[in-house]
MILOGU-502491 format. One record per residue (C-alpha): residue in three letters; chain; x, y, z. Coordinates in pm, 1 decimal, decimal comma, padded with zeros to 6 digits. Example, Ala and Ser with C-alpha at 12.3 -4.5 7.8 and 13.67 -1.06 7.14 Angstrom:
# MILOGU-502491
R   res   chain          x          y          z
R   ALA       A    01230,0   -00450,0    00780,0
R   SER       A    01367,0   -00106,0    00714,0
//
This chain:
# MILOGU-502491
R   res   chain          x          y          z
R   MET       A    00411,8   -01155,7   -01677,4
R   THR       A    00261,8   -01146,0   -02029,6
R   ALA       A   -00130,8   -01090,0   -02056,8
R   CYS       A   -00116,7   -01438,5   -02181,2
R   SER       A    00093,9   -01601,9   -01880,5
R   VAL       A   -00156,8   -01472,4   -01640,0
R   ALA       A   -00485,5   -01613,3   -01912,9
R   THR       A   -00275,9   -01915,8   -01894,4
R   VAL       A   -00283,4   -01948,4   -01516,3
R   PHE       A   -00606,4   -01781,2   -01495,5
R   LEU       A   -00772,6   -02070,9   -01743,6
R   THR       A   -00619,3   -02357,7   -01552,2
R   CYS       A   -00740,6   -02201,1   -01221,9
R   VAL       A   -01082,3   -02229,3   -01394,3
R   LYS       A   -01072,7   -02534,7   -01563,4
R   ASP       A   -00925,1   -02688,6   -01190,5
R   SER       A   -01107,0   -02528,4   -00861,8
R   PRO       A   -01422,8   -02744,8   -00908,5
R   ILE       A   -01312,2   -03026,7   -00906,1
R   GLU       A   -01111,3   -02974,8   -00630,0
R   ILE       A   -01375,7   -02831,9   -00465,1
R   ILE       A   -01608,1   -03161,0   -00594,7
R   ILE       A   -01302,2   -03369,9   -00451,3
R   GLY       A   -01250,7   -03213,5   -00189,9
R   THR       A   -01615,9   -03249,4   -00059,1
R   ILE       A   -01628,3   -03638,6   -00123,3
R   PHE       A   -01369,1   -03659,4    00071,4
R   LEU       A   -01481,6   -03435,6    00398,1
R   TYR       A   -01796,8   -03619,0    00363,4
R   LYS       A   -01645,8   -03900,6    00426,8
R   LEU       A   -01489,1   -03807,8    00724,1
R   LEU       A   -01737,5   -03643,5    00912,0
R   GLY       A   -02076,9   -03767,2    00764,0
R   SER       A   -02341,6   -03488,2    00674,0
R   SER       A   -02173,1   -03242,2    00895,3
R   ALA       A   -01911,6   -03155,9    00631,0
R   PHE       A   -02233,3   -03030,5    00388,3
R   VAL       A   -02248,0   -02769,8    00687,0
R   GLY       A   -01913,4   -02665,6    00640,4
R   LEU       A   -01934,3   -02575,4    00295,2
R   ALA       A   -02254,4   -02423,3    00371,4
R   VAL       A   -02108,2   -02174,3    00616,7
R   THR       A   -01818,0   -02123,9    00425,7
R   CYS       A   -02017,6   -01990,0    00065,4
R   LEU       A   -02246,7   -01791,8    00330,1
R   PHE       A   -01940,0   -01600,5    00488,8
R   LEU       A   -01771,8   -01565,7    00138,3
R   PRO       A   -01941,8   -01178,1    00042,3
R   LEU       A   -01856,3   -01144,2    00436,3
R   ASN       A   -01449,0   -01180,7    00304,2
R   HIS       A   -01518,1   -00963,8   -00001,5
R   PHE       A   -01676,3   -00725,4    00178,0
R   ALA       A   -01438,3   -00660,6    00470,9
R   GLY       A   -01129,5   -00679,7    00238,9
R   LYS       A   -01318,0   -00402,8    00028,7
R   ILE       A   -01299,3   -00192,8    00377,8
R   VAL       A   -00980,8   -00250,7    00480,9
R   VAL       A   -00880,2   -00148,8    00104,7
R   GLY       A   -01076,6    00181,7    00144,9
R   ALA       A   -00852,4    00232,8    00493,4
R   GLN       A   -00574,5    00197,9    00322,9
R   GLU       A   -00574,8    00423,9    00013,7
R   ASN       A   -00717,2    00695,2    00303,6
R   LEU       A   -00360,2    00587,9    00487,2
R   MET       A   -00171,8    00647,2    00157,5
R   LYS       A   -00384,5    00955,9    00043,3
R   THR       A   -00281,4    01145,8    00411,9
R   ARG       A    00087,6    01033,3    00370,1
R   ASP       A    00080,6    01142,5    00066,5
R   GLU       A   -00078,5    01473,2    00202,9
R   ARG       A    00170,5    01530,6    00457,9
R   VAL       A    00482,6    01479,6    00268,9
R   ALA       A    00413,1    01706,5    00036,4
R   LEU       A    00372,9    01969,2    00250,3
R   MET       A    00715,0    01772,4    00455,7
R   ASN       A    00915,2    01865,7    00088,8
R   GLU       A    00734,5    02165,4    00095,5
R   ILE       A    00798,3    02332,0    00420,0
R   LEU       A    01171,1    02190,7    00320,7
R   GLY       A    01204,5    02387,0    00035,6
R   ALA       A    01131,7    02695,7    00203,6
R   ILE       A    01382,0    02637,0    00434,8
R   ARG       A    01653,8    02518,3    00180,6
R   MET       A    01547,5    02929,6    00049,8
R   LEU       A    01580,9    03055,5    00324,8
R   LYS       A    01932,6    02910,8    00415,5
R   VAL       A    02089,8    03027,7    00079,5
R   LEU       A    01963,7    03356,6    00071,0
R   ILE       A    02110,5    03447,9    00435,4
R   ILE       A    02396,0    03230,6    00401,3
R   PRO       A    02585,8    03481,6    00135,4
R   SER       A    02460,1    03796,8    00311,1
R   THR       A    02589,8    03673,1    00658,8
R   TRP       A    02956,5    03610,4    00434,3
R   PHE       A    02912,1    03976,5    00268,1
R   VAL       A    02875,6    04107,4    00604,9
R   GLU       A    03254,8    03867,0    00703,6
R   LEU       A    03393,2    04022,3    00402,0
R   MET       A    03336,4    04411,3    00394,1
R   LEU       A    03427,1    04355,9    00825,5
R   SER       A    03780,8    04210,2    00744,8
R   VAL       A    03853,7    04428,7    00413,5
R   HIS       A    03802,5    04758,0    00586,4
R   GLY       A    03967,4    04563,5    00906,1
R   LEU       A    03707,2    04597,1    01156,7
R   GLY       A    03678,6    04189,4    01142,7
R   THR       A    03787,1    03966,8    01439,6
//
């Protein structure tokens, strides 16, 4: 998505949202009476709580990803060391087997 298309969608939402809220409130008032305003007030009061809960969840996910990245980096380092040891050890065993077979001492 380009910045222009994102801006277009955003501006449409900014224009349409107040109209939708007003129409929805009118319909709720006709359906429920004055208790519709209580529900609207409770919804407006809990919006900041939802925002702060979202921030807490995002922070926890960032910490989780940081811990996972550290763990994966450590495992990559360990596996690299194991590969290096295998590369260093295997040719020496081949060399010993070759020398034993050349001198006729091998099986």
